[in-house]
N, C-alpha and C positions, 0 to 999 in steps of 0.2 A: 419741947413739944416736937410729939412724933407724928409726922406726916407720912404717907405710904410713899414709897418710892415707885416709878415706873412701872419697872418691872416686877412690884407685889399683886400688883393689880392683876383681877381675875376677869370676868366675863362681866358685863354690866345688864345682860340678857334677864329679862323675868321668865321664870316658871313657874309651873305648879306643883309642887310635890303630891305624890299620891298620898299622903296622910290626913289630908285636908286643904281645905280653902287658904292658903298662905301665898303671899309672894314672897319668891328667893331671891335674891340677889349676892351675888358672889358667898355663897352659903348662909346669910342670913337668915330666919327664917321669923317673918312676924306676919301676925293675922291683916288680911285683907284691907278690913276698917282701918287699919292704923294711917294710910296714904288718904282715907278721906277726912281723920279726923286731921291732918293736917292742912291736906286744902281746902276743906271747909271750915277751919279755926283760923284760920290767915283771912279768908276770905268774910268772916265775919264779923273779924276784928275791923276789916277793912271796912266794910261796910257801915259797922255800926259807928268808928269814926265819922264816917262823912257823914253820915245821919246826924250826929251831934255838933259837926263843924255847919249844916244846914240850920239847925234848930237854934243856934247862936247868931250866925249871920246874914240877915236879911237882904243880901246881897250873895247869893249863892257864887262858891267858887267855879262852877260852868257857865255864868252868865257875863255875858257883857255888857262894857260900858254903853249906856245910849250914846251915840253917834260915834262911836270907836272902829277907826278904818282895821278892816279883818284884813289880814293875809290872802288871797284867792285861794289858797290852799286849806285854809282852816275850815276843819271839819264841825260837823251839827255836834249840838252838846250830847246827845244820846251816843256817840261815838267815845267821848271820853268815859261815861262808864260802862258802857261793852268793854273798852278796852282792859278797863280794871278788874272786870271781872272775870276777867282769862287772866289776866296778868298776877292776882293774887292766890289766884289756888295752884297756879305752876309755880312762883315763890314757894309757897307752903310744900308742894311735893320736891321741887328740889332741895329745901330740909331734911326732908323725909329721906331723898335718895340718899345722906351723907348720914342723917342718925341709926338709919339702918348700918353701920358698919360700927357703931360704937362698939361692939365688942374686936373689932381687929384694930382700930385706933384710939386715942386718948384724943377726943374734940372736943375739949375744954374752949380751947382758942377758936374754933370755929363754931362752938355755940356763943361765945363773945360779940363775934362777926355779925351771925345771923341775927342776933340780937340788936346790936347796931343798926342793922339795915332794919330792921320791922320797926325802930322807934322814928327812924326817920321817915319812913311811908306813914308811920301815924303821925306824925308832927304836921306834913305839908299842909292839907288841909286844916288846920287849926292855925296855921301861919297865914296862910292865905285869908281866912276868915279876919284875923286880927290885924294882916295888913292891908284891908281894904281889896284884896286881889291884884296888889300894885304888878303889874309887869315885872317892873324890875326885880322884885324881893322872887318872885316864883322864879324868872330865869337863874337866877344867883339860885335858889334851892333845887334845879334843872341841870344845875350847873354840877354843883356837891355832889350828886346821883350819877353824873356822867363819869365824876372820878371815879367811884367804885364800882363803875361796871367792869372795868379789867382789871379790878380786883375780887371783884367776883368770880370771874373767869379764873382767876387763877386759883384761888381757895377752893372752889367747888369742884374742879377740875383735876384738882391735888388726887380727890376723894373716887368722886365716879364722872363719870363724863357723863352719864345719864342725867344729871342734876344739870347738867351745861341745854341738855336738851329743853328741859320744863323753863329756865331762863331764857331761852329764844324770845318769847315775846316783848319782856321790856328789855333786852339789848336791840331791838328793834324800834320800839316806843320810843326809850329815853333818848337818842339822838333826835329821833323826828320833834316830839313835842320842845324841846329846849329849841330845835329849830324855829318852831313856829313862834312861840313865845318869844323869843328874841327880835322876829320879825314885828309881831307884833308891838312889841317894846319901842321899837325904833321906828314904826309908822305911827305912834302915840304919843309918845313920851312918857307921860306921869300919869298921862291923863286915862290912857285904855288900862280898862280889869277886865278879866277872863273869870 
């Protein structure tokens, strides 16, 4: 596996060459729309996954069981949607930031890791629906996601620091959502659902 050494990395800045509309990072030139393809594709798959999960589940994952005690800092349902509308494109752009270096580095291991994270994202809502939004299961899934945050920072950061900027929303949201779901679970045991 060929990973970039710190001394090999060049500038992570964006520039527009005079030859036409393209973005350039460390010498790679790709059409500007490739960034939209990665960001929009991740968002589209994420929202399609959410829609299918809501069609299958009569008790959507962002609803609370009647009578469940909520932590005082529990956000309204629309916040969960708003956050993921930011996180999904950010994840797509982080992958795009590394993909752009495909001519400089062997990215096969990175692609496998990115695919694993994508599949974990796409599995969250269906598992939530199948387990009737059990807070213990949701907390466990969020815990798995938390384990991958430092690994993601290390893997993405080995290629380009720009990718880390796109991942800031999940780095902030992941610990917070785990905290509130564990709190919900502790308040309600197995009776509360989110």
